[in-house]
TORPA-4810 file (N, C-alpha, C, O; in nm, 3 decimals):
<nodes>
NODE_1_11.982_9.965_12.958_11.955_10.007_12.806_11.884_10.123_12.779_11.764_10.120_12.809_M
NODE_2_11.939_10.255_12.714_11.876_10.354_12.710_11.769_10.371_12.665_11.727_10.283_12.591_S
NODE_3_11.698_10.468_12.686_11.546_10.483_12.638_11.551_10.499_12.473_11.457_10.469_12.401_D
NODE_4_11.659_10.544_12.433_11.679_10.560_12.250_11.701_10.427_12.209_11.641_10.399_12.104_E
NODE_5_11.781_10.319_12.268_11.785_10.181_12.255_11.673_10.130_12.225_11.639_10.100_12.110_L
NODE_6_11.596_10.113_12.342_11.478_10.070_12.345_11.372_10.100_12.247_11.307_10.016_12.185_V
NODE_7_11.361_10.233_12.238_11.255_10.275_12.118_11.338_10.254_11.981_11.268_10.285_11.885_D
NODE_8_11.466_10.211_11.943_11.497_10.173_11.816_11.475_10.050_11.788_11.463_10.010_11.673_A
NODE_9_11.465_9.954_11.920_11.446_9.820_11.917_11.291_9.799_11.869_11.244_9.727_11.782_A
NODE_10_11.236_9.883_11.954_11.067_9.860_11.906_11.035_9.925_11.781_10.943_9.882_11.711_L
NODE_11_11.084_9.997_11.756_11.045_10.064_11.602_11.115_9.948_11.478_11.070_9.939_11.364_T
NODE_12_11.204_9.886_11.519_11.247_9.803_11.433_11.163_9.654_11.417_11.169_9.589_11.313_Q
NODE_13_11.092_9.616_11.525_11.005_9.519_11.527_10.871_9.556_11.507_10.788_9.468_11.530_Q
NODE_14_10.829_9.670_11.467_10.720_9.695_11.412_10.686_9.771_11.297_10.759_9.860_11.255_T
NODE_15_10.551_9.731_11.233_10.537_9.838_11.117_10.413_9.937_11.149_10.327_9.889_11.222_V
NODE_16_10.398_10.047_11.110_10.280_10.121_11.143_10.214_10.181_11.023_10.289_10.263_10.970_R
NODE_17_10.109_10.168_10.967_10.055_10.210_10.838_9.917_10.251_10.850_9.848_10.197_10.936_F
NODE_18_9.867_10.339_10.775_9.719_10.350_10.736_9.697_10.237_10.626_9.781_10.224_10.537_V
NODE_19_9.603_10.167_10.631_9.561_10.058_10.530_9.484_10.127_10.421_9.400_10.213_10.448_P
NODE_20_9.507_10.095_10.311_9.437_10.171_10.185_9.301_10.119_10.203_9.213_10.198_10.167_S
NODE_21_9.250_9.972_10.263_9.122_9.934_10.285_9.143_9.804_10.363_9.244_9.733_10.365_A
NODE_22_9.009_9.785_10.435_9.023_9.692_10.521_8.880_9.621_10.496_8.781_9.694_10.488_V
NODE_23_8.864_9.488_10.484_8.740_9.400_10.481_8.760_9.304_10.614_8.858_9.239_10.651_E
NODE_24_8.627_9.319_10.671_8.598_9.247_10.818_8.634_9.333_10.921_8.677_9.274_11.020_G
NODE_25_8.630_9.456_10.928_8.622_9.532_11.044_8.624_9.709_11.004_8.718_9.769_10.951_L
NODE_26_8.516_9.757_11.039_8.487_9.873_10.987_8.567_10.022_11.054_8.597_10.038_11.172_P
NODE_27_8.590_10.117_10.944_8.650_10.222_10.983_8.773_10.221_11.067_8.779_10.288_11.170_G
NODE_28_8.881_10.139_11.023_8.998_10.120_11.053_9.098_10.223_10.999_9.115_10.226_10.877_V
NODE_29_9.178_10.322_11.092_9.222_10.424_11.074_9.374_10.423_11.091_9.449_10.520_11.076_S
NODE_30_9.409_10.295_11.125_9.567_10.288_11.159_9.601_10.141_11.168_9.494_10.084_11.190_E
NODE_31_9.674_10.074_11.162_9.728_9.920_11.177_9.866_9.916_11.203_9.946_9.969_11.126_A
NODE_32_9.907_9.845_11.329_10.038_9.821_11.369_10.093_9.679_11.364_10.034_9.613_11.450_V
NODE_33_10.182_9.604_11.299_10.208_9.509_11.302_10.333_9.490_11.378_10.444_9.535_11.351_V
NODE_34_10.283_9.387_11.515_10.416_9.365_11.585_10.438_9.214_11.560_10.358_9.148_11.493_F
NODE_35_10.562_9.156_11.620_10.600_9.015_11.587_10.485_8.902_11.668_10.500_8.781_11.650_P
NODE_36_10.402_8.941_11.733_10.305_8.850_11.814_10.160_8.914_11.784_10.067_8.864_11.848_D
NODE_37_10.137_8.994_11.715_9.997_9.054_11.717_9.981_9.148_11.616_10.087_9.201_11.583_R
NODE_38_9.877_9.188_11.556_9.802_9.290_11.479_9.737_9.367_11.560_9.664_9.303_11.634_L
NODE_39_9.734_9.499_11.577_9.666_9.589_11.623_9.614_9.699_11.547_9.697_9.769_11.488_E
NODE_40_9.497_9.726_11.538_9.423_9.839_11.459_9.319_9.934_11.542_9.246_9.890_11.631_M
NODE_41_9.322_10.060_11.505_9.227_10.141_11.552_9.112_10.160_11.449_9.117_10.216_11.339_L
NODE_42_8.999_10.094_11.516_8.864_10.090_11.431_8.766_10.168_11.485_8.721_10.138_11.595_S
NODE_43_8.721_10.271_11.421_8.615_10.356_11.474_8.662_10.398_11.615_8.578_10.388_11.703_E
NODE_44_8.766_10.436_11.643_8.824_10.506_11.770_8.840_10.364_11.875_8.869_10.392_11.991_G
NODE_45_8.828_10.267_11.854_8.874_10.144_11.940_8.983_10.085_11.900_9.016_10.102_11.782_S
NODE_46_9.062_10.005_11.984_9.193_9.951_11.978_9.119_9.801_11.939_9.008_9.768_11.981_R
NODE_47_9.192_9.730_11.865_9.130_9.582_11.819_9.278_9.529_11.824_9.368_9.579_11.758_V
NODE_48_9.295_9.425_11.908_9.434_9.325_11.902_9.378_9.215_11.870_9.273_9.171_11.917_V
NODE_49_9.479_9.142_11.750_9.451_9.018_11.715_9.591_8.937_11.759_9.696_8.968_11.704_I
NODE_50_9.587_8.853_11.841_9.698_8.778_11.886_9.754_8.652_11.789_9.693_8.546_11.781_R
NODE_51_9.857_8.676_11.731_9.878_8.580_11.629_9.874_8.420_11.672_9.852_8.325_11.597_F
NODE_52_9.897_8.419_11.799_9.882_8.270_11.875_9.764_8.229_11.862_9.751_8.109_11.838_Q
NODE_53_9.661_8.300_11.871_9.521_8.252_11.892_9.435_8.212_11.728_9.333_8.149_11.701_D
NODE_54_9.547_8.294_11.636_9.491_8.248_11.487_9.566_8.149_11.425_9.528_8.077_11.332_I
NODE_55_9.668_8.147_11.478_9.799_8.079_11.397_9.742_7.908_11.377_9.685_7.835_11.458_A
NODE_56_9.783_7.884_11.237_9.758_7.749_11.191_9.880_7.638_11.179_9.949_7.663_11.080_R
NODE_57_9.913_7.553_11.233_10.021_7.463_11.232_9.974_7.390_11.117_9.853_7.395_11.093_W
NODE_58_10.066_7.307_11.023_10.024_7.205_10.936_9.989_7.094_10.992_9.884_7.045_10.951_R
NODE_59_10.062_7.021_11.100_10.015_6.902_11.172_10.005_6.887_11.317_10.113_6.925_11.364_R
NODE_60_9.937_6.853_11.396_9.913_6.820_11.528_9.896_6.954_11.579_9.970_6.977_11.674_R
NODE_61_9.806_7.070_11.539_9.803_7.175_11.581_9.751_7.180_11.714_9.793_7.280_11.772_A
NODE_62_9.665_7.101_11.794_9.649_7.097_11.919_9.786_7.081_12.012_9.805_7.153_12.110_W
NODE_63_9.866_6.993_11.977_9.990_6.978_12.035_10.071_7.126_12.024_10.097_7.193_12.125_L
NODE_64_10.100_7.160_11.912_10.205_7.264_11.899_10.135_7.395_11.978_10.211_7.466_12.043_Y
NODE_65_10.013_7.423_11.976_9.934_7.537_12.003_9.960_7.520_12.174_10.006_7.613_12.239_R
NODE_66_9.927_7.401_12.231_9.984_7.389_12.367_10.100_7.398_12.403_10.118_7.454_12.511_R
NODE_67_10.208_7.351_12.335_10.361_7.391_12.361_10.395_7.541_12.364_10.466_7.597_12.447_L
NODE_68_10.335_7.592_12.265_10.358_7.735_12.252_10.305_7.808_12.353_10.375_7.895_12.404_A
NODE_69_10.171_7.786_12.400_10.116_7.861_12.514_10.177_7.822_12.634_10.156_7.898_12.729_R
NODE_70_10.268_7.693_12.660_10.351_7.682_12.779_10.481_7.733_12.761_10.565_7.705_12.847_L
NODE_71_10.516_7.808_12.658_10.651_7.894_12.640_10.752_7.796_12.583_10.868_7.837_12.582_G
NODE_72_10.728_7.654_12.527_10.809_7.615_12.477_10.817_7.577_12.318_10.723_7.538_12.249_L
NODE_73_10.936_7.595_12.281_10.974_7.595_12.133_10.894_7.490_12.053_10.877_7.373_12.084_G
NODE_74_10.848_7.557_11.939_10.776_7.439_11.834_10.853_7.479_11.705_10.899_7.589_11.675_V
NODE_75_10.857_7.341_11.623_10.920_7.348_11.484_10.815_7.399_11.393_10.694_7.375_11.389_R
NODE_76_10.883_7.467_11.327_10.796_7.528_11.202_10.737_7.643_11.219_10.741_7.685_11.335_G
NODE_77_10.676_7.718_11.131_10.629_7.853_11.144_10.481_7.842_11.110_10.443_7.824_10.994_A
NODE_78_10.381_7.854_11.232_10.252_7.827_11.177_10.239_7.971_11.097_10.310_8.072_11.090_P
NODE_79_10.121_7.933_11.044_10.103_8.047_10.919_9.949_8.128_11.024_9.858_8.072_11.085_A
NODE_80_9.981_8.270_11.006_9.845_8.349_11.040_9.761_8.436_10.944_9.663_8.503_10.977_V
NODE_81_9.813_8.424_10.823_9.735_8.497_10.716_9.777_8.436_10.594_9.885_8.377_10.596_A
NODE_82_9.708_8.440_10.483_9.722_8.439_10.344_9.773_8.576_10.290_9.737_8.684_10.339_D
NODE_83_9.859_8.565_10.187_9.901_8.696_10.137_9.916_8.701_9.990_9.956_8.602_9.928_R
NODE_84_9.882_8.822_9.925_9.871_8.824_9.801_9.957_8.978_9.749_9.914_9.092_9.765_E
NODE_85_10.060_8.947_9.697_10.146_9.027_9.643_10.175_9.092_9.511_10.243_9.194_9.501_W
NODE_86_10.112_9.019_9.394_10.131_9.071_9.268_10.053_9.187_9.207_10.055_9.220_9.089_F
NODE_87_9.977_9.248_9.313_9.905_9.372_9.252_9.974_9.481_9.266_10.095_9.469_9.286_H
NODE_88_9.919_9.601_9.259_9.997_9.720_9.274_9.990_9.736_9.437_9.905_9.673_9.501_S
NODE_89_10.066_9.808_9.490_10.108_9.819_9.622_9.970_9.843_9.708_9.954_9.786_9.816_P
NODE_90_9.885_9.919_9.658_9.762_9.932_9.747_9.671_9.829_9.727_9.567_9.826_9.792_A
NODE_91_9.698_9.746_9.646_9.599_9.593_9.626_9.671_9.477_9.689_9.624_9.363_9.690_G
NODE_92_9.784_9.510_9.740_9.857_9.381_9.825_9.791_9.365_9.948_9.740_9.467_9.994_R
NODE_93_9.781_9.272_10.006_9.709_9.229_10.113_9.739_9.102_10.190_9.799_9.009_10.137_F
NODE_94_9.700_9.100_10.311_9.731_9.014_10.427_9.568_8.963_10.485_9.501_9.030_10.563_F
NODE_95_9.533_8.851_10.436_9.397_8.818_10.483_9.421_8.728_10.617_9.451_8.610_10.603_R
NODE_96_9.407_8.785_10.748_9.427_8.709_10.864_9.319_8.574_10.896_9.200_8.576_10.867_F
NODE_97_9.368_8.492_10.943_9.288_8.372_10.973_9.178_8.385_11.098_9.167_8.294_11.181_Y
NODE_98_9.099_8.506_11.102_9.016_8.558_11.223_8.901_8.482_11.172_8.884_8.409_11.074_T
NODE_99_8.829_8.522_11.265_8.648_8.458_11.215_8.566_8.600_11.261_8.567_8.656_11.371_E
NODE_100_8.508_8.629_11.162_8.508_8.622_11.018_8.677_8.690_10.956_8.750_8.770_11.015_P
NODE_101_8.696_8.636_10.845_8.830_8.665_10.790_8.880_8.811_10.792_8.802_8.883_10.730_A
NODE_102_8.977_8.872_10.839_8.998_9.016_10.823_9.126_9.025_10.703_9.234_8.966_10.706_L
NODE_103_9.079_9.107_10.614_9.181_9.146_10.516_9.202_9.271_10.494_9.116_9.352_10.461_T
NODE_104_9.362_9.302_10.518_9.386_9.411_10.557_9.500_9.475_10.401_9.614_9.432_10.382_V
NODE_105_9.451_9.548_10.337_9.546_9.614_10.225_9.626_9.718_10.247_9.580_9.817_10.304_Y
NODE_106_9.753_9.715_10.208_9.852_9.788_10.219_9.852_9.919_10.152_9.810_9.921_10.036_L
NODE_107_9.894_10.036_10.209_9.915_10.163_10.159_9.977_10.176_10.014_10.059_10.091_9.977_P
NODE_108_9.944_10.269_9.940_10.018_10.274_9.826_10.135_10.350_9.876_10.147_10.426_9.972_D
NODE_109_10.257_10.287_9.744_10.395_10.341_9.797_10.430_10.424_9.683_10.389_10.379_9.576_E
NODE_110_10.493_10.529_9.678_10.552_10.625_9.612_10.697_10.599_9.570_10.791_10.563_9.640_A
NODE_111_10.693_10.621_9.459_10.821_10.603_9.379_10.868_10.422_9.394_10.825_10.340_9.476_G
NODE_112_10.942_10.406_9.313_11.036_10.263_9.314_11.118_10.246_9.438_11.185_10.338_9.485_D
NODE_113_11.111_10.126_9.491_11.199_10.079_9.591_11.202_9.907_9.565_11.128_9.827_9.507_C
NODE_114_11.315_9.902_9.632_11.350_9.738_9.622_11.255_9.665_9.695_11.193_9.728_9.780_D
NODE_115_11.231_9.551_9.681_11.119_9.448_9.721_11.120_9.445_9.856_11.017_9.447_9.924_Y
NODE_116_11.241_9.439_9.904_11.288_9.421_10.049_11.243_9.543_10.150_11.227_9.537_10.272_G
NODE_117_11.225_9.674_10.048_11.191_9.787_10.128_11.050_9.806_10.125_11.002_9.899_10.188_E
NODE_118_10.971_9.720_10.051_10.829_9.767_10.036_10.735_9.731_10.172_10.774_9.654_10.260_T
NODE_119_10.621_9.790_10.176_10.556_9.778_10.296_10.517_9.620_10.318_10.509_9.561_10.425_M
NODE_120_10.496_9.573_10.193_10.455_9.445_10.180_10.570_9.339_10.268_10.536_9.257_10.354_F
NODE_121_10.667_9.358_10.237_10.796_9.254_10.252_10.840_9.299_10.431_10.881_9.215_10.511_R
NODE_122_10.820_9.435_10.462_10.830_9.473_10.588_10.713_9.409_10.703_10.731_9.379_10.821_R
NODE_123_10.618_9.403_10.639_10.519_9.326_10.732_10.555_9.195_10.755_10.554_9.146_10.868_V
NODE_124_10.596_9.116_10.627_10.612_8.988_10.644_10.737_8.972_10.745_10.742_8.884_10.830_Q
NODE_125_10.823_9.055_10.727_10.942_9.023_10.811_10.911_9.044_10.941_10.972_8.958_11.005_S
NODE_126_10.837_9.125_11.026_10.812_9.166_11.147_10.710_9.039_11.184_10.712_9.007_11.303_V
NODE_127_10.622_8.963_11.099_10.552_8.848_11.130_10.656_8.735_11.152_10.657_8.668_11.255_I
NODE_128_10.734_8.719_11.062_10.837_8.625_11.086_10.942_8.647_11.194_11.028_8.566_11.227_E
NODE_129_10.926_8.747_11.234_11.042_8.780_11.363_10.973_8.732_11.495_11.044_8.720_11.596_A
NODE_130_10.826_8.700_11.502_10.745_8.649_11.596_10.756_8.495_11.606_10.721_8.427_11.703_G
NODE_131_10.823_8.441_11.466_10.808_8.291_11.450_10.678_8.244_11.389_10.637_8.128_11.396_G
NODE_132_10.620_8.341_11.333_10.518_8.293_11.238_10.520_8.314_11.082_10.611_8.386_11.041_F
NODE_133_10.454_8.273_11.014_10.444_8.283_10.872_10.335_8.318_10.803_10.231_8.331_10.866_G
NODE_134_10.336_8.339_10.666_10.219_8.362_10.611_10.223_8.294_10.483_10.332_8.276_10.429_T
NODE_135_10.093_8.246_10.416_10.069_8.188_10.292_10.076_8.218_10.154_9.965_8.260_10.121_F
NODE_136_10.138_8.216_10.079_10.135_8.290_9.940_10.027_8.242_9.856_10.032_8.130_9.806_D
NODE_137_9.932_8.321_9.839_9.824_8.300_9.726_9.854_8.284_9.575_9.784_8.229_9.490_L
NODE_138_9.981_8.351_9.560_10.027_8.379_9.416_10.118_8.252_9.365_10.166_8.253_9.251_G
</nodes>
């Protein structure tokens, strides 16, 4: 596979942005969402949150977590965050199930765009690509 295709595949599977605000982590200047993790630059240090470590399964969490760690498929998408979408773009957020909770507010978006093209939906799609989900608070 050529380097351009690898770069294109990686670009399609990530969303990089500067959050409008972050609660629970100081001085965040960048966030990158991957299908299996969230990475942030906080006061010059890289912080990695693996979704498998914070995922909440609906039932039998201990069993599903073990099966997932062994690389075996599990049914149902475990949630990794709550989401709030009905505010202005800069007020939309994902509250990840870390301890303490980490709330990442999305950047403001210029102009009108279809819902499927919004930063909110793009972040949601990347999380879903990794087999994880989010819980709608609205």
